[in-house]
N, C-alpha and C positions, 0 to 999 in steps of 0.2 A: 503495498498497500504505498507507493511512496507519493502519490499526488490526491490533491484534495478528492478529484472527481471519483476517482475509483473508491475513497475512503467513502462515501457520500452514498454510493452505489451500496455500498456492501451493508450500510447502516442496518438494514431489514434484517438483513440475516445475522447480523451482530447480535442484535435485538433479542432475537429468536434464539439464540445460540446454537445458529447452525453451520460457523466457520470454521474448517479445520483448525487444529493449534498453531501451526506456522502463520496463516493468514490472521487468527485472533492475536498474535505477539505482535503484528506488525502494525494491525487495526488498532490495538491498545497505546502501542509507540507513538503512531499517527497521532492520534487524539492526545495524548499527553502533552505533545507540541505544539497543535493548531487550535487556536481559540474559535477561530469561524470553524471547524470542523465539532469541536466541543459543544459549541452552541444548538449548531444544527442535530447532532446528538441529543441533548436535553430537550430540546423541543419535540423530538421523536420520540423520546422515552415519555414526557411529559404527555404527548397526543396519546400515546397509547393505554396511557393509565386513564385518563380522562374518559376514554372511548368503553373501556371494560369496565370501568366504575359505573359509567351510563348505563352499559349496556345489562348488569348484573350479568345473573346464566343464560340469558339470552343469548343466541349465535347472531352477528350481524348479518342482514343481508348482504347477499353477493352484490347486488346495485350502490346498495351504501359503501362497502370497499372499493369497487371500481371507483364511484366517484371521487371518496376520499384519495385514491392512487393517482386519478387525474389532475384533482388539487393541487399537491405536494408533489406530484412528477418535476416541474420544473424546479422546485425547491432542490432537488437531486444533481443539477450542475451548477458548479463554482467557473466564473470568471478566472482564467487562467492567469489572467495580466495582475490580477486582486491577489490571487493564491500564493 
């Protein structure tokens, strides 16, 4: 995970504990050093917690999940001039 774009693309897998151990280490190292990615991580983690709390035990409809992904899809890229 040398760059922000790759780190941000893998945030969901990171939050779901789906990364291989070597990638997990690289991700954690990058998050320790990059304030922008730390903020994105915190936002995504908090969003998940809020949605989970609001949903309770009810599964989210696929249509809602799709809209959430569309809404935040543009948040998963970083301008390389600023990174």
